[in-house]
C-alpha positions as CSV (number, residue, x, y, z in Angstrom):
1,M,-58.1,48.3,-48.9
2,S,-54.6,47.1,-49.9
3,I,-52.4,43.8,-50.4
4,L,-50.9,45.2,-47.0
5,D,-54.4,44.8,-45.1
6,W,-54.6,41.3,-46.4
7,F,-50.9,40.4,-45.6
8,G,-51.7,41.9,-42.1
9,L,-54.9,39.6,-41.5
10,I,-53.0,36.4,-43.0
11,T,-49.7,37.0,-40.5
12,G,-51.6,37.9,-37.5
13,V,-54.0,35.0,-38.1
14,L,-50.7,32.9,-38.2
15,C,-49.0,34.6,-35.4
16,V,-51.9,34.0,-32.7
17,Y,-52.5,30.5,-34.2
18,L,-49.1,29.3,-33.1
19,I,-49.0,31.3,-29.9
20,V,-52.3,29.4,-28.9
21,R,-50.0,26.0,-29.7
22,E,-46.9,27.4,-28.2
23,N,-45.0,27.3,-31.1
24,D,-41.7,29.6,-30.7
25,W,-42.0,30.8,-34.3
26,N,-45.2,32.6,-33.6
27,W,-42.6,35.6,-33.0
28,L,-41.0,35.7,-36.4
29,I,-44.4,35.9,-37.8
30,G,-45.6,38.5,-35.3
31,I,-42.4,40.6,-35.9
32,I,-43.4,40.7,-39.7
33,N,-47.1,41.3,-38.6
34,S,-46.2,44.4,-36.8
35,V,-44.1,46.0,-39.5
36,I,-47.0,45.1,-41.9
37,L,-49.5,47.0,-39.7
38,L,-47.2,49.6,-38.6
39,F,-47.8,50.8,-41.9
40,V,-51.5,50.2,-42.4
41,F,-51.9,52.3,-39.5
42,L,-49.8,55.0,-40.5
43,K,-51.8,55.4,-43.4
44,G,-54.8,55.5,-41.4
45,N,-53.5,58.2,-38.8
46,L,-53.4,56.2,-36.0
47,Y,-50.1,56.8,-34.6
48,A,-50.6,55.3,-31.3
49,Q,-51.1,51.9,-33.1
50,V,-48.2,52.8,-35.4
51,G,-45.9,53.1,-32.2
52,L,-47.2,49.9,-30.8
53,Q,-46.2,48.3,-33.9
54,A,-42.9,49.5,-33.5
55,L,-42.9,48.5,-30.0
56,Y,-44.3,44.9,-31.0
57,V,-41.2,44.4,-33.1
58,I,-38.7,44.8,-30.0
59,E,-41.0,43.0,-27.7
60,G,-41.2,40.3,-30.6
61,F,-37.5,39.9,-30.2
62,F,-37.6,39.7,-26.5
63,G,-40.6,37.2,-26.4
64,W,-38.8,35.0,-28.7
65,Y,-35.9,35.1,-26.4
66,K,-37.7,34.4,-23.5
67,W,-39.7,31.1,-24.9
68,V,-36.8,29.3,-26.4
69,Q,-34.4,29.4,-23.1
70,R,-33.9,25.9,-22.0
71,D,-32.8,24.8,-18.5
72,K,-28.6,23.8,-18.7
73,V,-29.3,20.6,-16.8
74,T,-33.2,19.4,-17.9
75,K,-32.9,21.1,-21.2
76,E,-36.7,21.9,-20.6
77,K,-38.2,25.7,-21.5
78,I,-37.8,27.7,-18.5
79,V,-40.9,29.8,-19.5
80,K,-43.9,27.9,-19.0
81,I,-47.8,28.9,-19.2
82,K,-48.6,29.9,-15.4
83,K,-51.3,32.1,-13.7
84,I,-50.6,35.6,-12.7
85,S,-49.5,36.9,-9.2
86,I,-51.4,39.5,-7.1
87,N,-47.9,41.8,-7.5
88,N,-48.3,41.3,-11.1
89,I,-51.4,42.4,-11.4
90,I,-51.0,45.8,-9.4
91,I,-47.7,46.5,-11.5
92,F,-49.7,45.6,-14.8
93,I,-52.4,47.7,-13.4
94,M,-50.0,50.8,-12.8
95,I,-48.8,50.6,-16.3
96,E,-52.2,50.7,-18.1
97,F,-53.0,53.8,-16.1
98,L,-50.0,55.8,-16.4
99,G,-49.7,54.6,-19.9
100,L,-53.1,55.2,-21.0
101,V,-52.8,59.2,-19.3
102,I,-49.7,59.7,-21.0
103,L,-50.4,58.7,-24.1
104,Y,-54.1,60.2,-24.2
105,L,-52.1,63.6,-23.3
106,V,-49.6,63.1,-26.4
107,F,-52.4,62.1,-28.8
108,K,-55.4,64.5,-27.9
109,N,-52.9,67.4,-29.5
110,T,-52.1,65.4,-32.7
111,S,-54.5,64.7,-35.9
112,D,-54.9,61.2,-34.2
113,A,-58.4,59.8,-35.2
114,A,-59.3,58.6,-32.2
115,P,-57.0,59.7,-29.1
116,F,-58.7,57.8,-26.2
117,L,-59.4,54.8,-27.5
118,D,-56.2,54.6,-29.5
119,S,-54.3,55.1,-26.4
120,L,-56.1,52.4,-24.6
121,I,-55.8,50.3,-27.3
122,T,-51.9,50.7,-27.2
123,V,-51.5,50.5,-23.5
124,S,-53.5,47.3,-23.0
125,S,-51.9,45.8,-26.1
126,I,-48.2,46.4,-24.5
127,V,-49.6,45.0,-21.3
128,A,-50.9,41.9,-22.5
129,E,-47.8,41.0,-24.9
130,L,-45.7,41.6,-22.1
131,M,-47.9,38.8,-20.0
132,L,-47.4,36.8,-23.4
133,C,-43.7,36.9,-22.9
134,W,-43.9,35.2,-19.4
135,K,-46.8,32.9,-20.7
136,L,-48.9,34.3,-18.4
137,Y,-52.7,32.7,-19.0
138,E,-54.6,36.1,-18.4
139,S,-52.8,37.6,-21.2
140,W,-55.5,36.1,-23.3
141,L,-58.3,37.6,-21.3
142,V,-56.7,40.9,-21.7
143,Y,-55.9,40.4,-25.4
144,L,-59.8,39.5,-26.0
145,V,-61.3,42.9,-24.5
146,T,-58.4,44.9,-26.3
147,D,-59.4,43.0,-29.4
148,F,-63.3,44.2,-28.8
149,V,-62.1,47.8,-28.2
150,S,-60.1,48.0,-31.4
151,I,-63.0,46.3,-33.4
152,G,-65.2,49.3,-32.6
153,L,-62.3,51.6,-33.2
154,L,-61.6,49.9,-36.7
155,I,-65.5,50.1,-37.8
156,S,-65.5,53.8,-37.0
157,Q,-62.5,54.4,-39.4
158,G,-63.7,52.2,-42.2
159,M,-60.9,49.8,-42.1
160,Y,-62.8,46.9,-42.8
161,I,-60.1,44.1,-43.6
162,T,-58.0,45.1,-40.6
163,M,-61.1,45.0,-38.6
164,G,-61.5,41.4,-40.2
165,T,-58.2,40.5,-38.8
166,Y,-59.2,41.6,-35.1
167,I,-62.1,39.4,-35.5
168,A,-60.3,36.5,-36.3
169,L,-57.7,37.2,-33.4
170,S,-60.9,37.4,-30.9
171,V,-61.9,33.9,-31.8
172,L,-58.2,32.8,-31.6
173,C,-58.0,34.2,-28.1
174,V,-60.8,32.2,-27.0
175,M,-58.9,29.2,-28.4
176,G,-55.8,30.3,-26.2
177,L,-57.9,30.7,-23.1
178,Y,-59.4,27.1,-23.5
179,Q,-56.0,25.6,-24.8
180,W,-54.0,27.1,-22.1
181,Y,-56.4,26.3,-19.6
182,K,-55.9,22.8,-20.4
183,S,-52.2,22.8,-20.0
184,L,-52.9,24.5,-16.7
185,V,-55.1,21.7,-15.4
186,K,-52.6,18.9,-17.0
187,K,-50.1,20.5,-14.8
188,G,-52.5,20.7,-11.6
189,E,-51.8,24.4,-11.7
190,A,-55.4,25.9,-12.9
191,A,-56.5,27.3,-9.6
192,C,-52.9,28.3,-8.6
193,V,-51.2,32.1,-8.6
194,Q,-47.7,32.0,-9.6
195,D,-44.9,34.6,-9.2
């Protein structure tokens, strides 16, 4: 357990807390968190997680760009919390399935400590992060399930501080579900599906 593990815990929790509050600075903290966790997972031989953290850095800049965009006339933010559409559900399921098959085939032939779970967590996290870039409410559900799988994997690898990060993130996911649902209800869109 190193100082990087502790910084990963602190920045991870702060990032998700800021997402729950819809604070645009979450993306910068998330980028820092991803760089830290990249090195933590590299040390633990969880290569899909290393790749995921590198991708999170790129997605962090994309998400930040999307979240700060404003309408030129009204000055309101363009990306707002919304429900997922059926078409997007199909697209994300296809990404999940194809990504899982491809990553598993790659990582089962490496020294990855848990190729199937590592691949599942990686692809599910990518899907959840993409959903988050567009403020899709259901991203919290995908993240919550992924966090539970991550906790099991991290316990099996003895990575207890990083596991603590994912326990804290799970709690914040529940908060995110609640806060974002309140926002949807306030806008009268809790039962609506958006494109």
